C-alpha positions in Angstrom: -28.3 -19.4 -1.0 -31.6 -17.8 0.1 -30.7 -18.4 3.7 -27.2 -16.8 3.3 -28.6 -13.8 1.5 -31.2 -13.3 4.2 -28.4 -13.5 6.9 -26.3 -10.9 5.1 -29.2 -8.6 4.9 -30.1 -9.2 8.5 -26.6 -8.5 9.9 -26.0 -5.5 7.6 -29.1 -4.0 8.9 -28.1 -4.8 12.5 -24.9 -2.8 12.0 -26.9 0.2 10.8 -30.1 0.0 12.8 -31.8 -2.5 15.1 -35.2 -1.4 14.0 -34.4 -1.9 10.4 -33.4 -5.5 11.2 -36.7 -6.0 13.0 -38.6 -4.9 9.9 -36.6 -7.3 7.7 -37.1 -10.1 10.2 -40.8 -9.5 10.4 -41.0 -9.5 6.7 -39.6 -13.0 6.6 -42.7 -14.1 8.6 -40.9 -17.1 10.2 -42.9 -19.0 12.8 -42.1 -18.1 16.4 -41.1 -21.7 17.1 -38.3 -21.3 14.6 -36.7 -18.3 16.4 -34.1 -20.4 18.1 -33.2 -22.5 15.1 -29.5 -22.8 14.6 -28.2 -22.0 11.2 -24.7 -21.4 9.8 -23.0 -19.1 7.3 -19.5 -18.2 6.1 -18.1 -15.1 7.7 -14.9 -13.3 6.7 -12.9 -13.3 10.0 -9.7 -11.3 9.7 -9.6 -12.0 6.0 -10.2 -15.7 6.2 -13.4 -17.7 5.6 -14.9 -19.3 8.8 -18.2 -21.2 9.2 -20.1 -19.6 12.1 -23.3 -21.0 13.6 -25.9 -18.3 14.4 -29.5 -17.8 15.7 -31.7 -15.1 14.3 -33.8 -13.8 17.1 -35.9 -10.6 17.5 -34.2 -8.7 14.8 -30.7 -9.6 15.9 -28.1 -12.1 14.8 -26.7 -14.1 17.8 -23.5 -15.9 17.0 -21.9 -19.0 18.5 -19.3 -17.7 21.0 -17.3 -20.9 20.6 -17.2 -20.7 16.8 -16.3 -17.0 16.6 -13.7 -17.3 19.4 -12.0 -20.2 17.6 -12.0 -18.3 14.3 -10.5 -15.2 16.0 -8.0 -17.4 17.8 -9.3 -15.8 21.1 -8.9 -17.4 24.5 -12.2 -18.8 25.8 -12.7 -20.0 29.3 -15.6 -20.6 31.8 -15.3 -20.2 35.6 -18.0 -20.1 38.2 -20.7 -19.8 35.6 -19.0 -16.8 33.8 -17.7 -17.1 30.3 -14.5 -15.0 29.6 -13.2 -14.3 26.1 -9.8 -12.5 25.7 -8.1 -11.2 22.6 -5.4 -8.6 21.9 -5.6 -7.2 25.5 -9.4 -7.0 25.5 -11.7 -9.1 27.7 -15.4 -9.8 27.3 -17.4 -11.5 30.1 -21.0 -12.7 30.4 -23.2 -15.2 32.1 -25.6 -17.7 30.4 -29.1 -16.1 29.9 -27.6 -12.8 31.2 -28.5 -9.4 29.6 -25.2 -7.8 30.7 -21.9 -7.9 28.9 -18.7 -6.7 30.7 -16.2 -5.4 28.2 -12.8 -4.4 29.6 -14.5 -3.8 33.0 -17.3 -1.7 31.6 -20.8 -3.2 31.8 -23.1 -2.9 28.8 -26.7 -3.9 28.5 -27.7 -6.4 25.8 -31.0 -6.0 23.9 -31.8 -9.7 24.6 -30.1 -12.2 26.9 -27.4 -14.7 25.9 -29.1 -17.8 24.6 -28.0 -21.4 25.2 -28.9 -23.8 22.4 -27.8 -27.4 22.7 -25.1 -26.4 25.2 -23.7 -23.6 23.1 -23.9 -19.9 24.0 -25.1 -17.5 21.4 -24.6 -13.7 21.9 -25.4 -10.6 19.9 -22.7 -10.2 17.3 -22.1 -6.4 17.3 -21.6 -5.8 21.1 -19.5 -9.0 21.3 -17.1 -7.9 18.5 -17.0 -4.3 19.7 -16.0 -5.5 23.2 -13.0 -7.3 21.7 -11.9 -4.1 19.9 -13.1 -5.3 16.5 -15.3 -3.9 13.8 -18.0 -5.3 11.5 -18.6 -4.6 7.8 -20.0 -6.2 4.7 -17.3 -7.3 2.2 -18.5 -8.6 -1.2 -21.9 -9.6 0.4 -20.3 -11.5 3.3 -20.2 -10.5 7.0 -16.6 -9.3 7.7 -15.2 -9.3 11.3 -11.9 -7.6 11.9 -10.0 -7.6 15.2 -6.5 -7.1 14.0 -4.6 -4.2 15.7 -3.4 -2.1 12.8 -0.1 -0.4 12.5 -0.3 3.4 13.0 1.7 6.1 11.2 3.0 3.9 8.3 4.1 5.4 5.0 5.6 4.5 1.6 3.6 1.3 0.8 5.2 -1.1 -1.7 3.9 -4.6 -2.6 6.3 -7.3 -1.6 5.1 -10.4 -3.5 1.6 -11.7 -3.4 -0.5 -10.4 -0.5 2.2 -8.6 1.3 3.0 -4.9 1.7 6.2 -3.3 2.8 5.7 -0.1 4.8 7.9 2.2 6.8 7.6 4.2 10.0 10.2 6.9 10.8 10.8 8.1 14.3 13.5 10.1 16.1 15.9 7.1 16.4 15.6 5.9 12.9 13.2 4.0 10.6 11.5 0.7 11.1 10.2 -1.3 8.1 7.3 -3.7 8.4 5.7 -6.4 6.4 1.9 -6.1 6.4 -0.6 -8.8 5.4 -2.6 -7.0 2.7 -5.7 -9.0 3.5 -5.8 -8.7 7.3 -3.5 -5.9 8.3 -1.4 -8.2 10.6 2.1 -6.9 10.6 5.6 -7.9 11.6 8.9 -6.1 12.0 11.3 -6.6 9.1 14.2 -4.2 9.7 15.0 -1.4 12.2 17.9 0.9 11.3 19.3 4.4 11.9 21.0 4.7 8.5 19.4 2.4 6.0 18.1 3.7 2.7 14.6 2.9 1.6 14.2 -0.8 0.9 13.7 -1.5 -2.8 11.7 -4.7 -3.4 13.0 -7.1 -6.1 10.5 -7.9 -9.0 10.2 -11.5 -7.7 8.9 -10.2 -4.3 11.3 -12.4 -2.3 13.9 -9.9 -1.3 14.8 -6.2 -1.0 17.9 -4.2 -1.3 19.2 -1.2 0.6 22.4 0.7 1.4 23.9 2.1 4.6 25.5 5.5 5.2 28.9 4.1 4.1 27.6 3.0 0.8 27.6 -0.8 1.5 24.8 -2.7 -0.1 22.6 -5.2 1.7 19.9 -7.7 0.5 17.3 -8.8 3.0 15.3 -12.0 2.5 11.7 -11.1 3.1 10.8 -14.6 4.4 13.7 -15.2 6.8 14.2 -11.5 7.5 17.9 -12.0 7.3 20.1 -9.3 5.8 23.3 -10.1 3.9 26.0 -7.6 2.9 26.6 -8.0 -0.8 29.0 -5.1 -1.4 31.6 -3.2 0.7 32.0 -0.5 -2.0 32.2 2.8 -0.1 30.8 5.0 -2.8 27.4 6.6 -1.9 24.6 5.1 -3.8 21.5 7.4 -4.0 19.4 5.0 -6.0 19.1 1.3 -6.4 17.2 -0.5 -9.2 16.7 -4.2 -9.5 17.1 -6.0 -12.9 13.9 -7.5 -14.2 15.0 -11.0 -13.3 16.0 -10.0 -9.7 19.5 -11.2 -10.3 21.4 -7.8 -10.4 21.2 -4.3 -8.9 21.8 -1.2 -11.0 22.6 2.0 -9.1 23.7 5.6 -9.3 27.1 6.0 -7.8 28.6 8.9 -5.9 27.0 11.6 -3.8 26.1 13.5 -7.0 24.8 10.4 -8.8 27.4 10.8 -11.6 27.9 7.2 -12.6 25.5 4.4 -13.6 26.8 1.0 -12.4 25.7 -2.6 -12.0 26.2 -4.9 -9.0 26.2 -8.7 -9.1 25.0 -9.5 -5.6 26.2 -13.1 -5.8 29.9 -12.1 -6.4 29.9 -8.5 -5.2 31.3 -7.5 -8.6 30.6 -3.9 -9.7 30.7 -2.8 -13.4 30.5 0.7 -14.6 27.8 1.2 -17.2 28.1 5.0 -17.9 30.7 7.4 -16.5 30.2 10.6 -18.5 31.1 13.0 -15.6 27.6 14.4 -15.6 26.4 15.0 -12.1 22.9 14.9 -10.5 21.4 11.9 -12.3 18.2 10.5 -10.8 15.0 8.6 -11.6 16.9 5.6 -13.1 14.9 3.1 -15.2 16.5 0.0 -16.8 15.2 -2.0 -19.8 14.4 -5.7 -19.2 17.6 -6.8 -21.0 19.7 -4.5 -18.8 21.2 -2.5 -21.7 19.0 0.6 -22.1 18.6 3.3 -19.5 16.3 6.3 -18.9 17.2 8.9 -16.3 16.9 12.5 -15.4 19.7 15.1 -15.2 19.2 18.2 -13.0 21.2 21.3 -13.7 21.6 23.7 -10.8 21.6 27.5 -10.6 24.7 29.5 -11.3 26.6 31.6 -8.8 26.8 35.3 -9.6 28.4 38.3 -7.9 29.0 41.9 -8.1 31.9 42.3 -10.6 33.7 44.8 -8.4 33.0 43.2 -5.1 33.0 39.5 -4.6 32.5 39.6 -0.8 30.3 36.8 0.4 27.4 39.2 1.1 27.2 40.1 -2.6 27.2 36.5 -3.9 23.9 35.3 -5.2 22.6 32.3 -7.2 20.7 32.6 -10.5 18.0 29.9 -10.3 16.8 30.5 -13.8 19.2 27.8 -15.1 17.6 25.2 -12.9 16.2 22.5 -15.2 15.5 18.7 -15.2 15.9 17.0 -18.5 15.3 13.3 -19.5 18.1 11.3 -21.1 18.4 7.9 -22.7 21.5 5.7 -23.0 22.0 2.5 -24.9 25.0 0.6 -23.4 24.8 -2.0 -26.2 26.0 0.6 -28.8 29.8 0.8 -28.9 31.0 4.3 -27.9 27.4 5.4 -27.7 26.5 8.6 -26.0 23.5 9.6 -23.9 20.7 11.2 -25.9 18.8 14.2 -24.6 15.0 13.5 -24.9 13.6 16.8 -23.6 14.5 20.4 -23.6 11.5 22.0 -21.9 11.7 24.0 -18.7 8.8 22.3 -16.9 9.4 20.1 -13.8 9.4 16.4 -14.6 8.3 14.0 -11.9 7.4 10.3 -11.7 9.7 9.6 -14.6 9.6 5.9 -15.6 10.3 3.7 -18.6 9.3 0.1 -19.5 11.9 -0.4 -22.3 14.7 2.1 -21.7 13.7 3.9 -24.8 10.4 5.8 -24.2 10.0 7.8 -21.0 6.7 8.6 -19.3 6.5 11.5 -16.9 4.2 14.0 -15.2 4.9 17.6 -16.4 4.4 20.3 -13.8 4.4 23.5 -15.9 3.3 26.1 -13.4 1.1 26.5 -10.3 -1.9 27.7 -12.2 -2.0 24.9 -14.7 -2.9 21.2 -14.5 -0.1 18.7 -14.7 -0.5 16.3 -17.7 1.1 12.9 -18.2 3.5 12.9 -21.2 5.6 10.5 -23.2 8.9 11.2 -25.0 11.3 9.0 -26.9 13.6 11.4 -28.7 11.8 11.0 -32.1 9.5 13.9 -31.6 8.2 16.5 -29.1 6.6 15.1 -26.0 3.2 13.4 -26.6 0.2 13.7 -24.3 -0.8 10.5 -22.7 -3.4 11.9 -20.2 -4.5 15.5 -19.7 -8.2 15.2 -18.8 -7.4 16.6 -15.3 -4.6 17.4 -12.9 -2.3 14.3 -12.5 -1.3 13.7 -8.9 0.9 10.6 -9.5 1.6 7.9 -12.1 2.9 4.4 -11.6 4.2 2.0 -14.2 3.5 -1.7 -13.7 3.3 -4.7 -16.1 3.1 -2.7 -19.3 0.4 -0.4 -17.9 0.4 3.1 -16.5 -1.8 3.8 -13.4 -2.7 7.4 -13.1 -4.1 9.1 -9.9 -5.8 12.3 -11.0 -8.0 14.9 -9.5 -11.7 14.9 -10.4 -13.3 17.5 -8.2 -13.0 18.8 -4.7 -14.4 15.6 -3.2 -13.0 12.9 -5.5 -9.9 11.6 -7.3 -9.9 9.0 -10.0 -7.5 6.1 -10.8 -7.1 5.3 -14.5 -5.3 2.5 -16.3 -3.5 3.1 -19.6 -2.4 0.2 -21.7 1.0 1.1 -23.2 0.7 -1.3 -26.1 -2.7 0.1 -27.3 -3.1 3.4 -25.6 -6.5 2.3 -24.3 -7.5 4.2 -21.2 -10.2 3.3 -18.7 -11.3 4.6 -15.3 -10.8 1.9 -12.7 -11.9 3.6 -9.5 -13.3 6.8 -8.1 -11.7 7.5 -4.7 -11.7 10.2 -2.0 -9.8 13.4 -2.7 -7.8 12.6 0.4 -6.1 9.8 -1.6 -2.6 11.1 -2.3 -0.7 8.1 -3.6 -1.1 4.7 -5.1 0.9 1.4 -5.2 0.3 -1.3 -7.8 1.6 -4.8 -8.4 -0.2 -6.9 -10.9 -3.8 -7.2 -9.8 -3.0 -5.7 -6.4 -3.6 -2.0 -5.7 -3.3 0.1 -2.5 -3.8 3.7 -1.8 -2.7 6.2 0.8 -5.6 8.1 2.2 -5.0 10.8 4.9 -1.9 8.9 6.1 -3.6 5.5 6.1 -3.0 2.6 3.7 -6.0 0.9 2.2 -6.0 -2.2 -0.1 -8.6 -3.0 -2.6 -10.4 -6.3 -1.6 -13.1 -7.3 -4.0 -15.0 -4.0 -4.6 -14.2 -2.4 -1.3 -11.2 -0.5 0.1 -10.0 -1.9 3.4 -7.7 -0.3 5.9 -4.5 -2.2 6.6 -2.8 0.6 8.6 -4.3 3.4 10.6 
């Protein structure tokens, strides 16, 4: 344990300052004869543990080229006395006992020569990894080596089971969805389409649903990446919501979202749940038993005109009637009607419900006031859940609300609120550049300046760039 701690300190210092390492090494007061003693430690290599042999020498950590190349799954070869390591389009070359490293054709001087101990080459860790296009850091006290080429320009992260993120990238010819390893950042293409809606991941994390421009519904298996059409129904479906057991899909039907319906993917059967002729429903939430619903209805402005001249130029729209109100509907009540839960004129965003009875939402009253997180269930006026600072986003997961809120010009904070007790605790303080969060159980990711980062231990690690 002492040796491992000393190694972590040594390499951490090497990343920051060679002279600092020298001081730490000198403080250890090891005999000179021990300088080439081979030791080993556990490194994090692209998210996985790997045992790497190393030599601590003159303030630097020299690592076994063979061990690290194997852990990186890099190609290692030797020809005419030159060792060549290739990975992800990068190539590093060096000679035994040489003080030059050639990385992608560019020669770099090493502080000390490559050492050969018992037939194994040892080279300075930092320049070797940099030459392969990788980075070094300390994660939970362990040396972390990352060489994965990260996806660039991804957006809309959603967890897709344990350790996987679903992200999207939109370009001129359509959108491509990717599965990203939340530990390493390795990614693979899941779906490319010019007219697919956003993929909605099922609670079991095994599949996702989407529609095309004709209203057909598809389910894609996230393991096999095979899509299956489960409904030919031609009605536009602006929102899809999985049932809690991942066996059914609820959706809003029609280009105005007038109807709430249910689809059985196994049979393709569609059943209407609510058809009250009220347009512009959105933000649908469904109770675990599939009988209770929370949703938003948006009313639009009214058209007005000069009473004596109804020419087109004199037609205008009165936007003062624009409102979004939250409704609840219990399908288990015979001849039941939707109940209006709110009547205020504030904008209501991030509307979600865990039980189909109580709704949680962020209220946006005006530009010069903070946005609080409120709750409403029809029994009283909206109750304040969080109002300590301006709420940027709220996410409901597993009976808990996760709140991203502003703290100051430099920082935002992430809070967790237990719905059963109302207990609130601050989980993390993050950069003010964090604009969104994604949560699934113990997994949490943030979007910071267009990049997706995942919490690993006590550190945030980039999984896209």
